[in-house]
C-alpha positions in Angstrom: 36.9 -39.1 81.9 35.5 -38.6 78.7 36.6 -36.2 76.2 36.1 -35.4 72.5 39.4 -35.0 70.4 39.8 -34.3 66.9 43.0 -36.4 66.0 44.1 -37.0 62.5 43.1 -40.5 61.7 46.5 -41.7 60.0 48.6 -40.3 63.1 46.4 -42.1 65.4 46.7 -45.4 63.5 50.5 -45.0 63.3 50.6 -44.4 67.2 48.6 -47.4 67.7 50.8 -49.5 65.5 54.0 -48.2 67.1 52.7 -48.5 70.7 51.3 -52.0 69.9 48.0 -51.0 71.3 44.5 -52.1 70.1 42.3 -49.4 71.0 42.6 -45.7 70.7 42.2 -45.0 74.3 44.9 -47.3 74.9 47.1 -45.6 72.5 46.5 -42.1 73.8 46.9 -43.2 77.5 50.2 -44.8 76.5 51.6 -41.7 74.9 50.4 -39.4 77.6 52.1 -41.6 80.3 55.3 -41.7 78.4 55.5 -37.9 78.0 54.9 -37.4 81.7 57.7 -39.9 82.5 59.9 -38.1 80.1 59.4 -34.7 81.5 59.8 -36.1 85.1 63.2 -37.5 84.0 64.3 -34.3 82.5 63.4 -32.3 85.8 65.6 -34.8 87.8 68.4 -34.9 85.4 68.8 -31.1 85.4 69.7 -31.4 89.0 72.4 -33.7 88.3 75.9 -32.8 89.4 74.4 -29.4 91.0 75.4 -30.7 94.6 79.0 -31.6 95.2 78.6 -33.6 98.5 82.4 -34.2 98.8 81.8 -37.8 100.6 84.7 -40.0 101.4 83.3 -43.5 101.0 86.3 -45.2 102.7 85.6 -43.3 105.9 81.9 -43.6 105.7 82.5 -47.4 105.5 85.1 -47.5 108.2 88.0 -48.5 105.9 91.5 -47.6 106.5 
């Protein structure tokens, strides 16, 4: 998809340097992917420890 963006040149150069990318498109794609992954992780983490399953692993694994 083609999109026109007005981005500060210095900021984009810094992103390219930090992400070790060679093109502006690669840099923007990299940053967008990282943001999406970050927010997906956050949405999963907020459910952590919300459910207390009370599982006895010894009995589940037929241990005595």
